[in-house]
N, C-alpha and C positions, 0 to 999 in steps of 0.2 A: 397241811394247808389250812388256812383260816378264812373265815368270812367276816368282812366288815359289815355289820348289819345296817350301819348308817348309809353307806353308799353302795353296798351290794357287790363291789368289785372284790373278787377273791385274790389271794396272793399265792405265789409259788416261791419256794426257797431255792437258793443256788443248788442245793443237793437234789431237789426235784428235777431241775433242768439237766444237770449232769446225768442223772439216772436215765432220763428220756433219750439223751444223746447216745449213751452207752448201749442201750438196748434197741436203738433204731426206731423209736416211736416218732411219729410226726410232731414237729414243734416249729413254730415260727417265733424266734427270739428277736424282738424288734427294739432297736435303740431309737428313741424318738427325739433325740437331740439333733442339732444341726450336724452336717457332715464333718465340719472342722473339729467339733468336740468329739464326735465318734472316732475320728482318726487318732486322737490322743490316747485311746485305750478302750478296748471292748472285748467281750468273750469271743472265742475263735469263730463260732458259727452264728454270731449275731449279724443281722441285716439292719439297714438303717433307713427309716422313713421319718423325716422330721414332722413334728406335730402339725405344722402348717400344711403339710402335703398328705395327711392321712386320708382326707375325703377324696383326693384325686387319685392316689396311688394304691390304696389298700385292696380294693376289689380286683384290680388288675394283677397285683403281685401275690395276693393270697386269695385264690379264687374260691376255695371251699369255705362256706360260712361256719362250719363247725370245726375248723382247724384249731387245735390248741395254740393259742397266742399268748406270749408273755412279753409285756412291754416294760421298759426300764428307762431310767435317767440316772443322773448323778446327784440327786438331791434338789434339782431345779423345780420340782413340782409339775413336770410335763407329763409324766407317765400316767397319772390318774386321769388327766384331761384326755389323753390319747385313748385310754381304756374306755372312757365314757363315749368318745366319738366312735370307736370301733363297735361298741354295742349298738349305738344308734344306726350304724350301717348294716346291722343284722348279724354280726358275729356273736356266737353263742357260748364260746369257751375262752373268754378273755381274762387274763390275770396280770397282776403287777408283780415284778420281782421284789420280794420282801427285802427291804433294806437297800434296794438299788445297787448301783455299781460298787458301793462301799462294802456291802454284804458279800458280793462276789469276791472281792479282793480279800476280805477278812477270812473267807472260807479257805484261802490259800490257793485259789484258782488263778490261772494265767489271764493276763490282759494283753491283747495284741494291738499294736499300733497300725497306722495307715489304713488304707481301704483295700477291699478284695483280698484280705489278709490270708485267708485259708487257701485260696488258689495260689498265691505267691509262695506260701509256705510249702505247698505241694510241689511247685516248680523247683524249689531248693532241694526237696527230698528226692526228686527225680535225678537231679544232677549228682547228688550225694550217692545215690544207689547205682546209677548207671554210668557215672563218670562221663557225662556228656562232653564231647570234645569242644574246646573253645580256643579262640585266639584273642590276644589283647589288641587294643586299638592301634598301638604302634606297629605291630606286625601287619595288620590289615592295611594300614596306610602305606607301608612299604610295598606291599603286593600291588596296590593300586598304582603307585608311582612307577613300579617296574613293568606295568601293563601285563601282569601275570594272568594266566588263564583261570579267572575266578568269576563268579557271579554272586552279587550281594542281593539277598532277598529280604525285604522288610516285611515282617510278619504282623505289623500293627494295622489298624484301620487305615483306609486310604487318606482320610483327612489328617491323621497324625503324620503320616509319611509326607504329605504335601506341605505340612507346616515346617518340618525339618527332616533331613534324611542324610544318610551316609553317602558321600560322593559315589556315583555310578550305580547306586542301589535302585532296585525295581520293587514296586509295591506288589506284594503277594500275601494278603492277609492269611493268618495262620491256618485255617481249615482248607485253604486253597493250595497249600504247599505240595502235598503229595500228588494232587491232581496235575499241577502245572510245572513242577520243578524240572522234570526231564524234557519238557518242551523248551524251557529256557536254557537248560544246560544238557543238550542231547549227547555230548561227548562225555563218556565216563571219566575222562582225565581232567575235566573241568571241576575245580573245587567250588563248593557251594558254602557260602557264609550267610547265616541267618541272623538278623538283628531285630531288636525292638528298642524301646526307650531305656529300659533298665535291664532286667535279667529274665523275667518269667517267660515271656512270649518267645524270646530267642532260644531259651533252653527247651521249652516244649516244642517249638518249631523244628529245631535241629534234631531233637530226639524223635520227632514224628518221622522225619526222613530216614533216620537210622532204623527205627522200628519197621518201616515199610521196605527196607532192604534195597534202597536205590544204590547203584554201584559207585556213585561219586563219593569223594571225600567230603564230609560235612562237618562244619564247625558252627558253633554259636559265636557271635561277636561278644566277647566278655564285657559285661556291664553296659552294653548297648550304647545309645547316644550319650548317656551320662559318662561312661568310660571314655568315649571319643572326646567329649568336651573337656573332661579333667586332664586328658593328655595334651591339651592345647591345640587340638586339631579342628579345622573348620568344617561345619556342616553345610549342606546345600539347603536352599529353601525354594518352595514353589515348584518342585519337580512333579512331573505327571507320568513318569514311566510306569506302565502297568503290564502285567503278564499277558501274553498273547492267548488267543483261543486254542483249545486243545482238540486234536482230531480224534476220530473214533478209536483208532488203534491205541493211541496213548491213553485215552480214557479207560479202555478195557484193561490195559496193563495196570493202571493206577487202581482201578476197581479191585482187581485181584489182590494187589498188595494191601490195600486198605481193609478189605474184608478179612484177610488173614490176621491183621493187627487186632481188629475188633474181636475176632474169634478168640485170640490169645488172652484178651482182656475179659472174656466171659460175657460179651454182649449178645443178647438174643435178638433174632430177626423176627418180625411179626408182619402179618397181613391185615386186611380190612377187618376180618372177623375177630382177630385178637385185639385189635384197636378198639372195636366196639365193646368187647368184653371188659377191657380196662376202663373205658368210659362208664360202663354200667356199675362199676365198683365205686359207688359214690362216697364210701367211707374213707377213700384215699384221694389225696391231691394228685392231679395229673397235669403236667406241663407238656405242651406240644410245641416243638420248635422246628422251623425250616431254617437251616443253618447256612444258607447262601448269602451273597452280598445283597444289600437292599434293592439295587436296581433289578437284579434277577428276580428277587422275591416279588416285587411289585408288578412285574410283568406277567405273573401267573403263579399262584400257590394253592396248595390243598386247603380246603375249607377248615377253619378252626385252628390252623397252625400259625403261630406268631413268628416273627423274624428275630433271630439273634445270630449274627455272624459266628460261625463255629469257634474261631479262636477267641472271640469275646465271651462266648458262653462259658468257655473253660476259664478265662481270665476273670470274669465278673459273675461267677455262678451265684454268689450271694445276692446280687441284684436281680438276676433273671429267675432264680428259683429260691426265694427266701425261706420256703418251708423245708427244712431239713427232714429227710425221711420220705419225701414225696417221690413220685415216679416221673421219669422224663422220657418222652418219645421224640426222636429226632429224625429228620428226613431231608433228602434232596434228590433231584432226578437221576444223578449219576450214582449216588450211593457213596461216593468217595468221601465227600465232606462229612456226611452223616456218620460213616463208619469211624473216621478218625476222631471226630468230636466225641462220639459215644465211647471210644476206647479210653479217652482221658476221663470222661465223666464216671465211667465204671471204676477207674483207679482212684478217683476222688470219693468213692464210697456210695455212689448213687445207683439205684435200681433203674437202669436205662435200657431202652429198646431202640432198634432201628426199624422204621416202617419201610418195608421193601415191597413196593407195589408198582404196577404199570401206570405211570403218570399220563400216558397218552389216552387212557380210558377214563380219566377222572375229569370232573367238571371243575375247572380251576377258577379261583377268584383273583381279582386284580386290585392293585392299590396297596397302601400301607395297612398295618395290622390294627390300628386304633389304639396304640399305646398312649399312656398319658403324655402330656406335653413335657418337653425337656425342662429340667430345673434351671433356674437362672443362677446368677453369681452369688445370691444371698446364702451365707453360711457355708460356702463351698470350701473344701480343703484344697489348699494350694499344693498340687503334686510337684515334687522336686524333679520329675522326669518328663514333664510336659512343657511345651513352649520353649522359648529361646532366651529367657531372662532369669534363669535359676542361679542362685548363688552356689559357689563351689562347695562351701561348707555344708549346705543342705543336701546337695547331691551325694557327697561322701557319707554323710550321716545316714542317708537312705540306704546306700550300699552296705554299710556296716550293719544296719538293722536286718537287711535280707540275709546276710551271712549268718546271723544268729537264729534264724527261724527253725532250722532243723532241731536244734537243741530245745527250743521253746515248744515245738510240737511234742517232743518226748516228755517234757515236763507236764504238758497239758493232758495228754493221754486219752483224748476223746475222738481223735480224727478218723481212725479206721481206714486210712489210705493204704494202698499197696502199689507197687511199681512192677510192671511186667518186664 
């Protein structure tokens, strides 16, 4: 490492960053370009905060001021400006990637395209290792036409489902699946098909149900709404079907299944004392997440816990926890959503805990969590799996990219993922 005596910003080499990732040290590797440029290529565990949003987002997403932060660009001159801004915000260990993205590439290290890349790569690894069952769009369309005994569960956020959905599908965001699937499909002879827009959330959703041991046949819709569209089949728009409430007996059964899955993934359960002990260890970054839907969260949540829907926390881990090597504590009143979310985060290589406490004895807070305002359209990467106006070539290219992620993970060699 070197020090530029003129502007005092230190640098880290690509080898320094790889070393930190391999030994599990905390590091926030931040791409300060716009999202569109980020999506053209970045290191596996990089997170993205555009320079224009550093003041608004940094303190929320990187809460510990002495977190080791490395910023980079691709020669645009943004990284140094971002480093200066981060130091002005109070961060004490800020460095630039020496040589930027070119140096990373020249060192022979992998660059990953798209956004949320390591979560998507993990989803492909899950399917590769567990052979998660799936059905192509044409077969699912035939089952719908035949009025077969099936239930289609959409594992995306509700707003994505409402924009476009598979005919007859019901919105059941990912972390809700184990809690609600058997209320929707109480007959074990009913086949459950889980879909998303592309591949990851349908793979993770279907495998969640398999891991939890529900008796129904379970399949992922192969390639999601992308595959459906490429097959020339029509999507519905504006649908509002949502999962029904779950009674106490079904909740208890789901809780037992989810707890078993979390146990197999090595997740530890903690109470208030252990949570306070983790908070007291100020040399480590700690993220606290309530993994319910926003409406439930805002009606009453534990103090200090942010909101991230469980399925999205697994899908967008780089956004919600950009400090690789940090600790994560998740919770929800039933425990089901927290256990299932934690099981996946553990397999993604995180030190993750479930807070298992009596919510009825806690003083709850209400309202949103105070997250930074959503980003606007400026610099946004056009996702080939969102909305209804995507070109077929872009959708097929996206699928082809996902199919290659397992091999790219192996070449990269830093991930530390495992699959139960």
